[in-house]
N, C-alpha and C positions, 0 to 999 in steps of 0.2 A: 444469477439472480440480481438482482437490486430490491432494497424494499421499494413502499410508495415513496416516502422522502428522500430518496436518491434520484428517484426516475422522475419525479415534479420536478425538483436542483435541476437535474442534466434538461430537461425538457425549457427549462426558464431563460436558464444558461443561451442554448441552442436558435433559440426562438431569440432573447436581441441581440445576439450575436447576429444574425442572419438581417434582425431589423436598422440595427444602430453599427454594423461589424467592431464592435467593441463590446468587454466581458462587462456584464451589471459590476454595478459595486459589494461588501457585505453589507453592504447597509442594504441594500435595494433586493440581494435574495432572503435577508432575515423577515424585514417583510411581504415578501412573494407569499413564499412559506407559510407566515404566520409563528412566528418563531420566535421567543424570549431574548433571546442571547447570539452574538456572532461565532459563539464557541459553537451551538449548535451546527452553523455553517460551513464551520471550522473543521469537523470533522464529518459531515455529510465529502464537501470538496475530498477529501483525505481518503473516502472510501471510497468517489468514483478515479481516483487518480491508482488508488491502490487494485482497480479492478481496470486498467485499464482503459478508461471511455475519457478520459481529460487526463493534459499534462501541464504541470504550473511552472511558469519561461522566468529564471530567475533574473533579480534585480529590475525587473518590470511592472510599475504596476498593474492593478488589475488584467494579469495578463494571466488568460487561461486560456489552452489550446484543445477543442476538442479533437480525438483521436477515433471517435468514432460512434456510434450512437446506437443503443439495442430496435430489433424488432420492433417494439413497443411503435420508439421515433420515430419507423422508419428506416431500421437493417442499417448494417453494418459503413454507416457513411462519416464525413473526416472531415472538416472546417478546415484544413491546411496541407487537402491536396494539389499540388499538382503538377501537371504530366510534363514524362520526360522526352525526349526526343531523342534519339538516337541516329545521328547520320552512319550512313552508306550499307544500311540495308536492313534485311532483318538480324535481327541479333540466334548467335549458331541454336538450335533445339539443347536443352539439356540432357542426360541420358536417360538412357526408359528407367531403370532403376534410382536416380535419383528421388531422396525426397526433398520435397518443402521444409525451408528453414523452424519453420513452425511446429515443423514433427518428427524435428529429433532432438532426442529425447539425454538426459548427461545425470548418470547415478549422483547422486551425493552423498555421503553420511549423515543418516541419525544422529544428531549427539547425544539421543535422552531426551528426555522428558525438559519442558517449560514450562515454569507457575504459570498459569494467567490467573489467579486469586494475590493468595498475601507469597511471597517469594522460597524459593525453596530450592536447596544442596545447591552451588554451581556445579553445574555441567561439563566434564570432559570427554566420558566414553561413549569410541562408535559402539554402537548398537546392532544397525542393522545400515543397509543403503538400501535407496529411494530413486523411481527414473525422474529426472524433473522437466517438462518442457522447457528446448534451450531457449528457445519467447522469453522466460520469465527469467535467462541470466542475462545481467550485462555485464560484456565482456569486458576483459581486463581484471575483476575481481573476481575475489574467492570467494565462494560462497557455501551455505550446512544447512540443516535440517532440522527442527525438532518438534517432539510431539510436544503438544497442546497438554495437559490435564490443568481442570478447574475452567468457571464460568464466569470469569469477570470482563471477559473480554468480549460477549457475548455479543453485544451491542455495535462491537465491531464487523460481524456473518466471524467472528473463530470459534469454533463448540471445542467445546469438550474431544481428546482424540485428535482432531485436527490434525492435519501436519505443516506450520510454515517453515517457509523459504527465507532463511535471512540472510542478506549479503556481507559481507564483516565487514565496517567499519570502527570507526571507535568514534566517528562526530555525528551529528541528530537537530535536524530544527526543530521547531518547537513545533507538537501534534506528532511526527517520527513517530510509528509505532516501530520501538526496541527490544529487545531485548538489553537487560540495565543489570549488569556487577554491584551490589551492592555490599556493602564494604568490604567489600574482597573473598565474599563466602555464598554468600543467595543469590540469587539467575531468578530473574524476573520478566514476562511480558506484557507493557505498558505502555502507554503513550507519553514522549517524555513533552515536561517541560520545562525553561529555565524561566527566575525568579527571582527578579535581582541575585543576592546570591546561595542562591537555591535552588535544588533541583525537585519538582513533582512528575513522580509517575502518578499517572491519574490509571487508574482501570475504564471501563465502558460496560457497565450496567452500576446502576445509583443503590445498588447492595453493597460495593466496596466504596470505604473509603480514598480521598489523593492521598498518595504518605510524599511527604515531605524531608528531604537527606540532602545537609553542605553536599557542594558543588565536589566538596575529598574524597565525595564516600560514595561515589556516581558510578562507573566505568562503565559508557557503553558498550555490547559486543557486537554488533550487531542492529540493523535496516531491517526493517519484514517490506519482500520484495513479495511474495506468493505465498498459495495454500493450497495445500490438498485435500479434501476429503474423499471419507470413501463414506459406501452408503450397504 
């Protein structure tokens, strides 16, 4: 489910691409949503990307591709669709018991709890396993899961008790939600920003302050790729 701001931004991008063939600039998005800064737009873009509605294309300015639309904007549409022609007749039918790729599940280890608040002790013990949709995982990469403790990422849609799915990587771009190991001892889930010679770990809750660390004191342990919530 999208927030109103996320839905408004997705609708604005979709209409602009239908009209002009290119996405709007961050300044245009900021003005359209009446936000004070582009950082708010960056957070909304990241949220839409994490939820699978858009994709940012690397090394290209203003490169945003809409992958699908929610029902409120016309259903499951994709601006990047192009038909594929199969020569030589219809493909062989799939076995009757075959599952579509979106229904395949993978068992991931839950490595314990991760702080979405102040950092807690580093996590390294498997507590149990959780079934994750295969479409949430990127082929060729290792993944693991963590249980969220705290509410500092609540504005990014991450609540206390949620299970986050993490792709193992030691690299991150500005704005990514990452598992960060601080001073080799404490782990936390935050947005990552590189500022001059320092690393900023930013919460998605105004009640928590952004924490700054020297570059050599923060090690990225993985990047958020999915979330599982039990009601």
